[in-house]
N, C-alpha and C positions, 0 to 999 in steps of 0.2 A: 702634699702633706696629710698624713691619714689622722682622724682624730677617734681617739678613744673615747667610747661612752660609756657612764658609769652605770650602775647596775640600778634597772627602773626600778621606781616606787611602785608598791603594790596597798591596797587598800588594806587599812587596819581592819582586822577581823573583829566582828558583832560582839561586845562582851555576853559572855554566857548569861541568860534568862531574858535577853532584851527581846519584844515582840515588836517588829517593825510597826507602823502607822498604816492601817487599814485604808485603802485607796477610796477617793469620794465618790458619794454613790450619784450614780446618774439616773435620774427620773427619765421614763419614757414622756417624750412630748406628749400633750393631749392630743386627740384629735382636731383638727379645725375643722370649726363649728360652719356649715352651711353657709354661703352669704346672704342667701334670702332669707333665714332663719331672724338677720338682724335688722328687715324692715319689719318684722310683723307687727311690734309695739307701734312703730309708726303709721303704719296702715291701718289698725285699729284706731289709733286717737284721729286720723283722717278722715275715718267711717265715722267715728261719732260727733267730729264738728259737722259733718254733713247731715247727719241726721238732726241735729238741735238745730243746723241751720234752716233745714227744710221745714221742720215745728215751727218754729218761730215764724220763719214767712209766712208760713200760713193762716196766722191768727187773724182774726176779723181787721179790718178797716172800720175807724172811729168815725171818718168825716161825712158818712150819713145822717148819723145822729146829730149833728148839726142842725138839720131841718128836718128830720123825721123822728116819731117816736117810736121805740121799736114795739112790734105787736104781740112779743111774748120775752121769756127770759132765760138765759140758763136754771135759775133758780125754779120759777114758773112750773117748768117742765118737768123737774126735779123732784117738786111737791106732788104733779100730776100722775107721775109714775107712783111714788110711793102712796099715793092713796089709791091707787088702782090696785096695786097689788096687795094693800089691805081690805081689800074687797069692798072699798067707799068710794062713791062718786067725787071726783076732786072739785074743789070750790074754787072760785075766784071772786072777789071782790075787790074791782081797780076803777078808779075814776081819775082821769087826769085833769090835774089843771094847772094852771100858769103859777110862777113862782110868785107873783103878786096878789094870787089868790088864797098866799097859807099867810097867817098873823106873823107878825114879826118877832114876838116871845117865843113861839113854838119854833121857828128859823132859827134864831140865836139859841136855843136850848138844844137843838140837834147839833149844831155847829161847837159849843163848847163839851158839849158831851161826847160827840164821835172825833171831832179834830178841829181844835183850837187855833189850829196855825194854817186853816186850809187857804188862806188869801195868800199864805208868804211861802208854800213849798211850789215845787213843780209836779206835784202827782204822788213822791215819795219823800218823805221826812226821816230823813237820812239820820239823825241823830236818834231817834225813836229805832228805825230801822238795826243802827248798832247794839242799842241795848237789846232787843228784843233777840238779834242774832247772840250775844254775849249769854242772855237767859237760856237761850237752847243749847249752846255749847253745855252748860252747867248741867241742865236737865237732860240732856240727850235725847230729845225731841222737841220737834218744830211745833210750837204751841202758838196760840193767836196772840197777836200784838202787833204794835207798829204800823199796823193798816189805816192808810189814811181812807179819807170819805173816796177819794178818787179810785183809789185800790178797792175798795170795798164794791162800788159801782161797776167796776171791771169785773168781778168774780163775780158779780150778780148776775150780770149782763149774758158773760160768757163762760164760765169755768166752773165747775164743781166743787163744792164745799168738803173735798178732803183737803189734809193737811200736808201734803206732799211737796218735796224741795222744787219738782218741777213745775207745780202748779202754781209756788208762790212764783217762781221767776217767769212764767207766762203773765202773770198777775203785775207784774212790774212791768213789763212790756206794755202791756195793753193799756193800765195807768199813762205811762208817757204820752200812748198816742192819743190817748184823752185827751190829755191837757195840750196837746199839741194841735189836734184838730179843733176843739173847742172850748169857748168862754167859763171861763168859772161860774159865771152864774148859770149858763147852760147845764154843765156836770151838776152843780146842785139841784136846779130843776128837774134833772133824769133820777138823782138819786135820790130824792123826796117822794117822786110817784114812781118809782120801782119797788122800793125796798119794804120787805117785810113787815107786818105790823098785828101778826095772830093768825091763828089757821084760815089760810084764804086770804089772808086779806093784803093787798098791796097799794102800797102807796098812804100819803098822808091824808087825802081826802075820804079815803074807804077809813083809815083809822081812825079818823075824827069821828067820823058817824058809826063805825061799828062800836068803839067802846064809850063815846060819851055824847054821841047822838045829837053833832052838831058839824057846820061845814068847817073844813080846815081854815078857813077865813075868819071863823068863829072862836079861836081854840084862844084859851086864858092863859096867863104865864104858868098856874100850876097843871092843866092837860097837856100845855106844849112838854112842862120837865116830864109827866109822866110816862109821854109818849119816846121820850128822848132815852128816858131811864128802863124802858122796854130793851133796847138794844144792848147788847146784840142778839138777846133772847126772847124773842117777842112771841114764841107760843109757849115759854115758860113763865114770862115774867106778865101776864095779863091782868088788868086793874081789877079781876074777881080773882085773881089766882091766892091771895093773900101771901103774896111773895114779900118776904122782910128785904130780901135785896132790890126790890124793886121801888119799897119804902122808903128805904136809904138812900138808893142813888136819884131818886126823884128830889129830896131835901138838898143833897148834894150838889144837883143840878143847879136848883133856885138860888142855893149860896152861891155857886159861879157865876150864875145872873148878875147879881148885885156886885161881886167882888169884879167882873170885867165890865160894871156900870150901865148895864143894859138893861138894868131895872133899878129903882131907887130902894132906899131899906124898908120904907112904906109897903110897896109893893112885894118885897121879897116876905116882908112879916102875912101880909094875906095870903100871899102864895102858898108858903108852909101851911097856914090853918086850912086852905083849900086841898092840899095834899091830903093833911088827914082827916079831911070829910069824904074823898074819894076813894083812899086806899084803906080808912080806918089807923086808928093810931096805935102806931108802934105793931105791928101784925108778929104773931110769932113765928121763930125761924122757921122755914119750909123745906130744911134739908139741905142747906148749902147751895141754891140755886146762881150764886153769885160764880162758882168753880168752872161751870162749862158754857157756851154756846149752844145753839141747835142748829151751827150752819148757815144761818143768814147771814 
């Protein structure tokens, strides 16, 4: 039986004026990056870490200092180079003495002035370091600050006086090595015998004789406070310089010694009077020498 098909339906004609939508744009695929280029950042990172590891692995070992005094230091050699470049003969006054041969008020003055938490930290004062980092971020530069006595010794012994981040990292590593290898008493003894206390003057024995004509064992409270106040700018803040910063800081050290009960109120009063005798009463401002150290 045949089937009769009806007329086929044809699509409706588009109304006049209708514009059909444009076909979607097909963008060409970007060329594939070569696979080796993906590894370039990784290779650079690995290379950088390798160089850093080699740099820090080559830093000096502190253990020989447990029994041996260093024959020289990086700072002494730097000052000698500076003198020769200026056409001068390098000057070096230094005499090693045991810690027991330094007056207790002078030792206390240096500790309170430079690192009051010396016996409480492991070479790095993390609280002060965090504050220093915050200040550096605000100012956009790495300034002085947060350096413990151990860090100062590390820089003095082995490093330059620049303020680069790499040098600071080396200083932290070396401070840790000093604390691991040496006792606190040995670190303090080394520091007092190598720190700069004037032009070509190194160590507290030479500093005491240079500025006061006495041995380190005879230093008074006031004399110890003045020596402590000379740091970290001993060449700018000599007792003969008329530095107002030195005068102010020496009195501050005396007050701190009294606050920490290292001396009595009567001793503090006497020391304040002696500081004025040594430095003069309230010297004129010498031009803002509080702001900078001289690399010591």
